[in-house]
Steps between C-alpha positions, in 0.01 A plus 500: 500500500211662327443866533155643513408811315256694716380824346328630812797472723587837644161661423273612781129438445283787623314815407660816377413835646297590189290185532429574866404859419261385224337250737458769767349739244245235398406439865480876563251538213294187574467538878306832503267367229437191711440709812258726312303197377489355850378834642223516239390148592485584872315825426250315280437244773430776755258667257311174447480447876357849549255453214377169645451653844316798347268254327424337837424840655258576214327162537465557875347842438254359245394234751453770763286705259281196428453422870420861589261533205310191614493620864394858417266410217665752267801503275782752528473776243754768414859505619671388814860448608686362797787295632558132566775316682632180339835320523641765735441774242258786464287482183277774363180424310256702294149380415283650228148374445301610195166398354500297180257494208350186646242594765589399856867429418801703607860493385733499800869574435745446786854633452782420742841665536780568744499880480205698635594810300510313167164333430578501127801268554329193640636148503168325438146592397214258554173558313179328605136535405258478791125485511324773693201268553586377848165356598515162664233241454360340811509128432416383850148444630453730801265319736262347279 
């Protein structure tokens, strides 16, 4: 009969308490860092969503200004502010119209934010240059 020499006989394979504690310490350090990174990503996504919606509010306001200017025959001058409802949220906008060096052109700046009391902390500012010459040319032949 041949006898086998097995070196591992009698040894238990497993982790020691020190190895388990080191592994837990690594997880305890890595997990909060991972959670912080995830939170920053979610927060950044919410900011981009708000910024995109603020841009849409500003574009809507610019379109409204253009339509009203055409209907009234005059362009808004000075400052104006108000509220708009979009995506189940209340948005606050501020419009400032100033004359430019070019005759008959105005610079219109529309700022949009979420806080009425903080117009200096806006999410988006849209700047457009509009002509104050709102005359329309009659291209149709009226009766003859």
